[in-house]
C-alpha positions in Angstrom: -26.1 -38.1 -6.2 -24.9 -35.7 -3.3 -27.9 -33.5 -3.8 -30.0 -36.8 -3.5 -28.3 -37.9 -0.3 -28.9 -34.4 1.3 -32.5 -34.6 0.8 -32.8 -38.3 2.2 -30.5 -36.9 5.0 -33.2 -34.2 5.9 -35.7 -36.9 6.9 -33.3 -38.6 9.4 -31.2 -35.8 11.0 -30.6 -37.7 14.4 -29.7 -41.0 12.6 -26.7 -42.2 10.7 -27.7 -43.0 7.3 -26.6 -46.0 5.2 -26.8 -44.8 1.6 -26.8 -47.7 -0.9 -24.4 -47.3 -3.7 -23.9 -50.4 -5.7 -22.5 -53.0 -3.7 -22.1 -50.7 -0.8 -23.8 -48.8 1.9 -22.0 -45.3 1.9 -21.7 -42.4 4.6 -20.9 -38.8 3.9 -20.3 -35.9 6.0 -20.8 -36.0 9.8 -22.2 -39.7 9.7 -19.0 -40.5 7.9 -16.8 -39.2 10.6 -18.7 -40.7 13.3 -19.0 -44.0 11.5 -15.4 -44.1 10.9 -14.4 -43.4 14.4 -16.9 -46.0 15.9 -16.1 -48.9 13.4 -12.7 -48.1 12.5 -13.4 -47.6 8.9 -11.0 -46.0 6.5 -12.1 -42.5 5.8 -12.0 -41.4 2.1 -13.4 -38.5 0.4 -15.8 -38.0 -2.7 -16.0 -34.8 -5.1 -19.2 -33.1 -4.0 -19.4 -29.7 -5.9 -16.9 -27.7 -3.5 -13.0 -27.6 -3.9 -12.9 -29.9 -0.7 -13.9 -33.5 -0.8 -17.0 -34.9 1.1 -16.0 -37.0 4.0 -17.0 -40.6 3.0 -16.7 -44.2 4.3 -18.7 -47.4 3.5 -19.4 -51.1 4.6 -20.1 -53.8 2.0 -24.3 -54.5 1.9 -23.7 -58.1 2.3 -22.1 -57.7 5.7 -23.8 -54.4 6.7 -25.9 -56.2 9.5 -22.5 -56.5 11.6 -21.8 -52.9 11.3 -25.4 -51.9 12.2 -25.4 -54.0 15.1 -22.2 -52.3 16.5 -23.5 -48.7 16.0 -27.1 -49.6 17.7 -25.1 -51.3 20.7 -23.3 -47.9 21.0 -26.6 -45.9 21.2 -26.9 -44.8 17.6 -30.0 -45.1 15.3 -29.4 -46.3 11.9 -31.5 -45.5 8.7 -31.3 -47.9 6.0 -31.7 -46.0 2.5 -32.1 -48.7 -0.5 -32.1 -48.6 -4.2 -35.6 -48.8 -5.4 -35.0 -49.8 -8.8 -32.3 -52.0 -10.8 -29.4 -49.5 -11.6 -29.2 -51.1 -14.8 -32.7 -50.2 -15.9 -32.7 -46.9 -14.2 -32.9 -43.7 -16.5 -30.6 -41.1 -14.9 -30.2 -41.3 -11.1 -31.5 -44.4 -9.2 -34.5 -43.8 -7.1 -33.7 -44.3 -3.6 -35.4 -44.2 -0.1 -35.4 -45.1 3.4 -36.9 -48.5 3.9 -36.3 -48.7 7.7 -34.5 -47.4 11.0 -32.9 -49.8 13.3 -32.7 -48.4 16.9 -31.5 -49.9 20.1 -35.1 -50.9 21.1 -36.4 -52.3 17.7 -33.3 -54.3 16.4 -34.3 -57.7 15.5 -31.1 -58.9 13.7 -29.8 -62.2 14.9 -27.4 -62.4 18.0 -27.9 -58.6 18.1 -29.5 -58.7 21.4 -28.7 -61.4 24.4 -30.6 -64.6 23.9 -31.7 -65.0 27.5 -32.5 -61.4 28.1 -35.4 -59.4 27.0 -34.7 -56.2 24.8 -37.0 -53.5 26.0 -38.0 -50.3 24.6 -40.2 -48.1 27.0 -42.7 -45.1 26.5 -43.8 -42.6 29.1 -46.8 -40.2 28.6 -49.0 -38.6 31.4 -50.7 -35.8 32.7 -50.0 -34.1 36.1 -51.6 -36.8 38.4 -50.4 -40.1 36.6 -47.7 -41.4 34.3 -48.3 -44.4 32.1 -45.4 -46.5 31.3 -45.6 -49.2 28.6 -42.6 -51.6 27.9 -42.2 -53.7 24.8 -39.9 -56.3 23.5 -40.0 -56.4 19.9 -38.4 -59.4 19.6 -40.7 -61.6 21.5 -44.0 -59.5 20.8 -45.0 -59.0 24.5 -46.0 -55.6 25.9 -46.2 -54.4 29.7 -47.8 -51.5 31.0 -48.4 -49.8 34.3 -49.7 -46.5 36.1 -47.5 -44.6 38.5 -49.6 -41.8 40.4 -48.1 -38.7 41.4 -46.2 -38.7 44.5 -44.7 -42.0 43.7 -43.1 -41.3 40.6 -39.4 -41.7 42.0 -40.2 -44.7 43.6 -42.4 -46.8 41.4 -41.3 -45.4 37.9 -37.6 -45.4 38.5 -37.9 -48.9 40.2 -39.3 -50.3 36.9 -36.9 -48.5 34.6 -34.3 -49.8 36.8 -35.4 -53.6 36.8 -36.5 -53.7 33.3 -33.5 -51.6 32.0 -35.0 -50.6 28.7 -32.3 -49.9 25.7 -34.5 -47.1 24.3 -37.1 -44.7 25.5 -39.4 -42.4 24.1 -41.7 -39.9 25.8 -44.5 -37.4 25.4 -46.3 -34.9 27.6 -44.5 -35.5 30.8 -45.2 -32.0 32.0 -43.5 -30.9 35.2 -42.1 -34.4 35.7 -39.8 -34.3 32.5 -36.8 -32.8 34.0 -36.6 -35.1 37.0 -37.4 -38.5 35.1 -35.0 -37.5 32.1 -32.3 -36.7 34.7 -32.6 -40.1 36.2 -32.6 -41.8 32.8 -29.4 -40.1 31.8 -27.6 -40.7 35.1 -28.9 -44.3 35.7 -29.7 -45.6 32.3 -26.6 -44.5 30.5 -26.8 -47.0 27.7 -30.6 -45.9 27.1 -31.3 -43.9 23.8 -33.9 -41.4 24.8 -36.3 -39.6 22.2 -39.0 -37.0 22.4 -41.7 -38.4 20.3 -45.0 -36.4 20.3 -46.5 -38.4 17.6 -48.9 -37.1 15.0 -52.1 -35.5 15.4 -54.1 -37.4 12.6 -53.4 -40.8 14.4 -56.0 -42.2 16.5 -54.1 -43.9 19.0 -56.9 -45.6 20.7 -57.6 -47.5 17.1 -53.9 -48.4 17.2 -54.1 -49.8 20.5 -57.2 -51.7 19.9 -55.8 -53.3 16.7 -53.3 -55.2 18.7 -55.0 -55.6 22.0 -58.5 -55.4 21.4 -59.5 -57.6 24.4 -57.7 -55.4 27.0 -58.8 -52.0 25.7 -61.9 -51.5 28.0 -59.8 -52.1 31.2 -57.5 -49.5 30.3 -57.1 -45.9 31.2 -57.2 -43.1 28.8 -53.5 -42.5 29.5 -52.4 -46.1 29.2 -54.2 -46.4 25.7 -52.5 -43.3 24.3 -49.2 -44.2 25.8 -49.6 -47.9 24.2 -50.7 -46.5 20.8 -47.8 -44.0 20.8 -45.4 -46.8 21.4 -47.0 -49.0 18.6 -47.1 -46.2 16.1 -43.5 -45.5 16.9 -42.6 -49.1 16.5 -44.1 -49.3 13.3 -42.8 -46.1 11.9 -39.5 -47.1 12.6 -39.3 -50.5 11.5 -41.8 -50.0 8.4 -43.1 -53.3 8.3 -45.9 -55.2 10.1 -45.7 -55.7 13.8 -48.8 -57.7 14.2 -46.9 -60.2 16.2 -46.7 -57.8 19.1 -50.1 -59.2 20.7 -49.7 -60.0 24.3 -50.3 -57.5 26.8 -49.9 -57.7 30.6 -50.2 -55.5 33.4 -47.2 -55.1 35.9 -49.5 -56.2 38.9 -48.1 -55.6 42.3 -51.1 -57.5 43.8 -50.0 -60.8 42.1 -46.1 -60.5 42.5 -43.6 -60.1 45.3 -42.0 -56.6 45.0 -38.2 -56.6 45.1 -36.8 -53.2 44.1 -33.7 -52.4 42.2 -31.5 -52.2 45.2 -32.6 -55.3 46.5 -32.1 -57.2 43.7 -28.5 -55.9 43.5 -27.7 -56.2 47.1 -29.1 -60.0 47.0 -27.3 -60.8 43.8 -30.4 -62.3 42.0 -29.6 -61.2 38.6 -26.0 -59.6 38.3 -23.4 -60.1 40.8 -22.0 -56.5 42.6 -18.6 -57.1 41.4 -18.7 -56.5 37.9 -22.5 -56.7 36.8 -21.9 -60.2 35.7 -24.2 -63.5 35.8 -21.6 -65.7 37.6 -22.0 -65.8 41.5 -25.9 -64.9 41.2 -29.0 -66.8 42.0 -30.0 -66.8 38.3 -26.7 -68.7 37.6 -27.5 -71.3 40.2 -30.9 -71.9 39.2 -30.3 -71.7 35.3 -30.5 -75.1 33.9 -33.0 -74.1 31.0 -32.0 -75.5 27.8 -34.0 -72.9 25.5 -33.4 -69.1 25.2 -37.1 -68.7 25.7 -37.0 -70.3 29.1 -33.9 -68.4 30.0 -35.7 -65.0 29.6 -38.8 -66.0 31.2 -36.6 -67.3 34.4 -35.0 -64.2 34.7 -38.3 -62.5 34.8 -39.7 -65.1 37.5 -36.8 -64.4 39.8 -37.5 -60.6 39.4 -41.2 -60.8 40.3 -41.7 -63.8 42.3 -45.4 -64.7 43.3 -47.5 -63.7 46.2 -50.4 -66.1 46.0 -50.1 -69.5 47.7 -52.1 -71.0 45.2 -50.2 -69.7 42.1 -47.0 -70.9 44.2 -48.2 -74.4 45.0 -49.0 -74.9 41.3 -45.6 -74.6 40.3 -44.3 -76.6 43.2 -46.6 -79.5 42.1 -44.8 -79.5 38.8 -41.5 -79.3 40.2 -42.0 -82.0 42.5 -43.4 -84.3 39.9 -40.1 -83.5 37.6 -38.1 -84.0 40.6 -39.5 -87.5 41.6 -39.6 -89.0 38.0 -36.1 -89.0 36.6 -36.8 -90.6 33.3 -39.3 -87.9 32.6 -37.1 -85.1 33.6 -34.1 -86.3 31.6 -36.2 -87.2 28.4 -37.7 -83.4 28.9 -34.0 -82.1 28.8 -32.9 -83.9 25.8 -36.0 -82.7 24.1 -35.9 -79.2 25.1 -32.3 -78.9 23.9 -33.3 -79.5 20.4 -35.6 -76.6 20.4 -34.2 -73.2 19.1 -35.3 -69.6 20.0 -38.2 -69.6 17.6 -40.2 -67.3 19.5 -37.6 -64.5 18.1 -37.5 -66.6 14.9 -41.3 -65.7 14.4 -40.5 -62.0 14.8 -38.2 -62.3 12.2 -40.3 -64.0 9.9 -43.2 -61.4 10.8 -41.1 -58.5 10.0 -39.6 -59.9 6.6 -36.1 -60.3 8.1 -35.8 -63.8 8.5 -33.0 -66.2 7.1 -33.0 -69.5 5.4 -31.1 -70.6 8.7 -34.1 -69.3 10.7 -36.5 -71.3 8.5 -34.5 -74.6 9.3 -34.3 -73.7 13.4 -37.9 -73.2 13.0 -38.5 -76.6 11.2 -36.4 -78.6 13.5 -38.0 -76.8 16.5 -41.6 -77.7 15.3 -40.2 -81.6 14.5 -39.5 -81.8 18.4 -43.0 -80.7 19.6 -44.6 -84.0 19.2 -41.7 -85.7 21.4 -42.3 -83.0 24.1 -46.0 -83.3 24.0 -45.7 -87.3 24.4 -43.4 -86.6 27.5 -46.1 -84.0 28.9 -48.9 -86.6 28.3 -47.1 -88.6 31.0 -47.4 -86.2 33.7 -50.3 -85.5 36.3 -49.8 -81.9 37.8 -52.4 -79.5 36.9 -49.8 -76.9 35.4 -47.9 -79.4 33.5 -51.3 -80.8 31.7 -52.2 -76.9 31.1 -49.3 -76.1 29.5 -49.3 -79.3 27.2 -52.8 -78.4 26.2 -51.4 -74.9 25.0 -48.6 -76.4 23.1 -49.9 -77.2 19.5 -48.1 -79.6 17.1 -48.4 -77.1 14.0 -48.3 -79.7 11.6 -49.3 -77.8 8.7 -46.1 -75.4 9.1 -43.8 -78.3 9.5 -44.9 -79.8 6.6 -44.7 -76.5 4.6 -41.1 -76.3 5.9 -40.3 -79.7 5.0 -41.5 -79.2 1.6 -40.2 -76.0 0.6 -36.7 -75.7 2.5 -33.6 -77.7 1.8 -32.1 -79.7 4.4 -29.0 -77.6 4.5 -29.7 -74.4 2.3 -27.8 -71.5 1.5 -26.9 -68.8 4.4 -28.4 -65.6 2.2 -31.8 -65.8 0.4 -30.2 -63.6 -2.4 -27.6 -66.1 -3.2 -30.3 -69.0 -3.8 -29.7 -72.8 -3.1 -32.6 -72.6 -0.3 -35.8 -74.0 -2.0 -35.9 -77.9 -2.3 -36.1 -79.8 -5.3 -39.7 -80.9 -6.0 -41.6 -77.9 -4.2 -41.6 -75.8 -7.6 -42.1 -77.2 -10.9 -41.2 -74.1 -12.4 -37.8 -73.6 -10.4 -37.0 -77.3 -11.1 -37.4 -76.6 -14.8 -35.1 -73.5 -14.7 -32.6 -75.4 -12.6 -32.6 -78.3 -14.9 -32.0 -76.0 -18.2 -29.2 -74.4 -16.1 -27.5 -77.4 -15.1 -28.3 -79.8 -18.2 -28.2 -77.0 -21.0 -25.8 -79.1 -23.1 -27.9 -82.1 -22.8 -30.9 -80.5 -23.4 -29.6 -79.1 -26.7 -28.5 -82.3 -28.0 -32.1 -83.8 -27.3 -33.7 -80.6 -28.9 -31.3 -81.2 -32.0 -32.3 -84.9 -32.3 -35.9 -83.9 -31.9 -35.8 -81.6 -34.6 -33.8 -83.8 -37.0 -36.8 -86.7 -36.3 -39.6 -84.0 -36.7 -38.2 -82.6 -40.1 -36.0 -85.0 -41.7 -33.4 -82.4 -42.1 -29.8 -82.6 -41.3 -29.2 -79.7 -38.9 -27.0 -78.7 -35.8 -27.7 -76.2 -33.0 -24.9 -73.2 -33.0 -24.4 -70.1 -30.6 -22.9 -66.8 -31.5 -23.0 -63.5 -29.1 -24.6 -61.7 -31.6 -27.6 -63.9 -32.9 -27.6 -66.1 -29.9 -28.9 -69.9 -30.6 -29.8 -70.9 -34.2 -30.4 -74.2 -35.9 -27.8 -74.5 -39.2 -29.2 -76.1 -42.3 -26.5 -76.3 -45.2 -27.8 -75.6 -49.0 -27.1 -79.3 -49.4 -30.4 -80.2 -47.7 -33.0 -79.4 -50.3 -36.0 -80.5 -48.3 -38.4 -78.0 -47.4 -37.9 -75.7 -44.6 -41.1 -75.8 -41.9 -43.0 -72.5 -41.8 -42.2 -72.2 -38.1 -38.7 -71.8 -39.0 -37.6 -68.2 -39.3 -34.5 -67.3 -41.2 -31.9 -65.2 -38.8 -28.6 -65.2 -40.9 -27.4 -66.3 -44.4 -23.9 -67.7 -45.0 -22.3 -68.9 -48.3 -22.9 -72.6 -47.5 -25.9 -72.4 -45.0 -28.6 -70.7 -43.7 -29.2 -70.1 -39.7 -33.0 -70.3 -38.4 -34.5 -69.8 -35.1 -37.8 -71.6 -33.8 -40.3 -70.3 -31.1 -38.9 -73.5 -29.1 -35.5 -72.6 -29.6 -35.7 -69.0 -28.7 -37.5 -70.0 -25.3 -34.6 -72.1 -24.8 -32.3 -69.4 -25.4 -34.1 -66.9 -22.9 -34.5 -69.8 -20.4 -30.7 -70.4 -20.4 -29.3 -67.0 -20.8 -31.6 -65.8 -17.7 -31.8 -69.2 -15.8 -29.4 -68.0 -13.0 -31.0 -64.7 -12.6 -34.6 -66.3 -12.8 -33.4 -68.7 -10.4 -32.6 -66.3 -7.9 -35.4 -64.3 -8.4 -38.1 -67.2 -8.2 -36.3 -68.7 -5.1 -36.7 -65.3 -3.4 -40.4 -65.2 -4.6 -41.1 -68.7 -3.3 -39.2 -68.0 0.1 -41.4 -64.8 0.3 -44.7 -67.0 -0.3 -43.5 -69.6 2.4 -42.8 -66.8 4.9 -46.2 -65.2 4.3 -47.9 -68.5 4.8 -46.3 -68.9 8.2 -47.4 -65.3 9.1 -50.9 -66.6 9.3 -49.9 -69.3 12.2 -47.7 -66.9 14.0 -50.0 -66.1 16.9 -50.6 -70.0 17.7 -47.1 -70.4 17.4 -46.1 -67.7 19.7 -48.7 -69.3 22.4 -46.8 -72.7 22.0 -43.3 -70.9 22.4 -44.3 -69.2 25.6 -45.6 -72.5 26.8 -42.4 -74.3 26.0 -40.7 -71.6 27.9 -42.7 -72.0 31.2 -42.0 -75.8 31.0 -38.4 -75.1 30.6 -38.3 -73.0 34.0 -40.2 -75.6 35.9 -37.7 -78.2 34.5 -34.8 -76.0 35.5 -36.0 -75.6 38.9 -36.2 -79.3 39.2 -32.6 -79.9 37.8 -31.4 -77.3 40.5 -33.4 -79.1 43.3 -32.0 -82.3 42.3 -28.3 -81.1 42.0 -28.2 -79.0 45.0 -30.5 -81.3 47.1 -33.1 -78.8 47.6 -36.3 -79.4 49.6 -40.0 -78.2 49.0 -40.9 -75.3 51.5 -44.7 -75.4 52.9 -46.7 -72.2 52.8 -49.1 -71.0 55.4 -51.4 -68.1 55.4 -50.5 -67.6 59.5 -47.8 -65.1 59.9 -45.2 -67.9 60.5 -41.8 -68.1 59.1 -39.4 -70.8 60.1 -36.4 -72.3 58.1 -34.6 -75.3 59.8 -30.8 -75.7 58.6 -30.9 -73.2 55.8 -28.0 -72.7 53.3 -27.2 -69.7 51.2 -27.6 -71.3 47.5 -24.8 -69.0 46.1 -22.3 -69.3 48.5 -22.7 -73.0 49.2 -22.1 -73.5 45.4 -18.7 -71.8 45.2 -16.9 -72.4 48.3 -14.4 -75.0 47.8 -13.2 -77.6 50.2 -15.5 -76.4 52.9 -19.1 -77.1 54.1 -21.5 -74.3 54.6 -22.9 -74.5 58.0 -26.9 -74.4 57.9 -28.5 -71.9 60.1 -32.2 -71.8 61.5 -34.5 -68.6 61.7 -38.0 -68.0 63.1 -40.1 -65.1 62.5 -43.5 -64.0 63.5 -45.5 -61.2 64.9 -45.8 -62.4 68.2 -42.2 -62.6 69.7 -40.0 -62.6 66.9 -41.1 -59.8 64.8 -37.6 -58.0 64.9 -34.2 -60.1 65.1 -31.2 -58.0 66.3 -28.1 -59.9 65.0 -24.6 -59.1 66.8 -21.3 -60.5 66.4 -17.8 -59.4 65.3 -17.0 -58.8 61.6 -16.6 -62.0 59.2 -19.0 -63.7 61.6 -21.6 -64.3 58.9 -24.2 -61.4 60.0 -24.7 -60.3 56.4 -24.7 -63.7 55.0 -27.2 -64.9 57.4 -29.7 -62.3 56.4 -29.2 -62.4 52.8 -29.8 -66.1 52.9 -33.2 -65.4 54.6 -34.0 -63.2 51.9 -32.8 -65.3 48.7 -34.9 -68.3 50.3 -37.9 -66.2 50.7 -37.4 -65.1 47.0 -36.8 -68.7 45.8 -39.6 -70.2 47.5 -42.0 -67.5 45.9 -40.9 -68.2 42.6 -42.0 -71.9 43.0 -38.5 -73.2 43.3 -37.3 -75.6 46.0 -34.7 -74.3 48.6 -31.6 -75.4 50.3 -33.1 -76.2 53.7 -33.9 -79.2 55.7 -37.6 -77.9 56.3 -39.2 -74.5 55.9 -42.9 -73.1 56.6 -43.5 -69.6 55.2 -46.0 -67.1 55.0 -45.8 -65.1 51.8 -44.4 -61.8 51.8 -45.4 -58.6 49.7 -42.1 -56.9 49.5 -38.4 -57.7 50.0 -36.3 -54.6 51.3 -32.5 -54.5 51.9 -30.2 -52.1 52.9 -26.9 -53.8 52.9 -23.3 -52.6 52.3 -21.7 -49.3 52.4 -21.5 -47.1 49.0 -21.5 -43.5 47.8 -22.9 -42.4 44.9 -20.6 -40.0 42.8 -22.8 -39.5 39.8 -25.4 -37.4 42.0 -23.1 -36.3 44.5 -24.3 -38.4 47.4 -22.2 -39.6 50.3 -22.3 -43.0 51.9 -24.3 -41.8 54.7 -26.9 -40.0 52.3 -27.3 -43.2 50.2 -28.0 -45.1 53.3 -30.6 -42.7 54.9 -32.4 -42.7 51.7 -32.7 -46.4 51.6 -33.7 -46.5 55.0 -36.5 -43.8 54.3 -37.6 -45.6 51.3 -38.0 -48.9 53.1 -39.7 -47.4 56.4 -42.1 -45.5 53.9 -43.2 -48.4 51.7 -42.8 -51.5 54.2 -46.1 -53.4 55.5 -46.6 -55.9 58.1 -46.3 -58.4 55.5 -42.9 -57.2 54.1 -39.5 -58.9 55.0 -36.8 -56.2 56.0 -32.8 -56.8 55.9 -31.3 -54.1 57.5 -27.6 -54.2 57.9 -25.4 -51.9 60.3 -27.6 -48.8 60.0 -25.9 -45.8 60.8 -22.3 -46.8 60.1 -21.9 -43.9 57.7 -21.7 -41.3 60.6 -20.4 -40.9 63.9 -20.8 -43.5 66.5 -23.5 -41.7 68.9 -25.3 -40.4 65.8 -25.3 -43.9 64.3 -26.4 -45.7 67.3 -29.3 -43.1 67.5 -30.4 -43.8 64.1 -30.2 -47.6 64.4 -31.9 -47.5 67.8 -34.7 -45.0 66.1 -35.2 -47.3 63.0 -35.6 -50.3 64.9 -38.4 -48.6 67.4 -40.2 -47.5 64.5 -40.1 -51.2 62.8 -41.4 -52.2 66.3 -44.1 -49.6 66.9 -45.3 -48.5 63.4 -44.2 -51.1 60.4 -44.5 -54.4 62.0 -42.7 -56.3 59.4 -40.6 -59.0 59.8 -37.3 -57.8 60.3 -33.6 -58.8 60.3 -31.4 -56.1 61.9 -27.7 -56.4 62.2 -25.3 -54.1 64.3 -22.3 -53.7 66.2 -24.1 -51.4 68.4 -25.1 -52.4 71.9 -28.9 -51.5 71.9 -31.2 -51.9 74.4 -35.0 -51.7 72.6 -38.3 -51.9 74.4 
């Protein structure tokens, strides 16, 4: 057995091997040492041919998912080696093989990833003049791509990796960029598992990409197609299952979105707070009133990538305003959305064959709610809500199938049975009836044979001969030809009949057959649902958008937000603006509202001065946060606002060093300022807080003056500049 284990282990040297032995998954050698340490398991030993025992530890197979999840979250990859035949029927060593590998970027176990956050696996592939990046969330079936040209690797690529925060990264053919990219990933994305994956020469990666994204291939570059094909091939190889649910491809299009780099997202506390990286005290926490996990994930993306086109923003605003003005519709929508489960990820588990009976019930209950949601949307008038209503389908066929096949409250594990509803399968009902009513069935069969033959007989059972009809010698009537003598006693004969033998087989194997048949029927139901997965994914994504719009309307209602107006003119006016995060958390105080006016005529750069704790940083952050909110389509905390969309928001706030890369506070500050001045355009919004504070007074003053003058003469971005220095700029 150890020899078999070592042969299997050769196939997965960089993974922890879960080796199935009976009711346990066992680990040996170094894997056992690692697993016992990481999972707090008792380390034992097993004879392995040498004098010393082989290190060994194990986990029960029925609870293995919990242990696998813990290992994967620690950055390990786990290979599952399963028994491929029944040990009772096997001659010699049981045949075993690896059926799948679980990695940080491909884990689909329920509750293994945060419900309101995407879990991306990234792939990098390139040549000297460009690098393609593909990002895939296996749990939702979506895929993103982008190209980074030479010269912008550190800016564009690193920023994407930081914002999307992949849990796993594979790469191939990075050339001279490999060292700097891998150094960044290991330093900045410490929880990301990194793998060199060159793929196989016999695989046509264009064909792989075309199979999933046929409608997009003609618009992709060669490098991008190869990158996507490599990623799809890797995921399919690791999961060893059908991944056709991955069917949505989207480009990270900087022309259609407001670019907020990772540093600005952190400074403004949009997704994570600066204290502990948590959700509390962020804009996401203030605005998130979503009722579905799908909506929660999408809302996060909306805040990370707001819109820039006025028409797109206004479409969302119209929908939010309608929900805000119609309280009954809003309340009914919230009650309805609250009954919808995360069936976007449930569909993935169905596609990959890992769905549980509980998943099927959750999908059925979610589909049952869809007609109610569509009835609510039928009463709306805004173009976006009506368009989303058209994209949401009822899926009556799938709902009917689940209602007929799955019990109201099924067992939690399909292998334990109790899942398929009575009446769905006559064969299963018969087996269950035999198992539950075997005594009554025997009595009925006995009476039936007495009446048919006219012979006094009785049914008996022994472990050696099984079930039989016993007829005493006193009965002299002729024995029917279909009676087969099984045993002769002193006073009686024992017979079997084809019907009795069939009953015996059914009774003795009913439990085993029940479980096997239930699993077969469950697999058939799952397969029928797989045919409708693409359309249900489309419904799930439309529901997520409805949930986000609903969330914006609730936040606007609760916090008294107003609708900002957008203009193509270079005008930026906010009256009585409030910081949405601070006003939410201050107690027993009222936030003092502020005005701001920015334009390219006489208010292009505003220099803000004042003592410490006067509110300079809060004022500037407030302008940036309100701008970002407005460009997501949300209403904002202000009396009124007229805004021109900006293409990028840059912030340089706070003082901190970077110990990991050996950069001082001053160096961090200067690199961020350099990045801002290099990438800002006249359509950008700059928030610069006390530039030059990290060095001596006169040097700092010179730097601050130089930055302001450069912004005025060359960049022409809308700029808020806070300082303690007394500057005179012309």
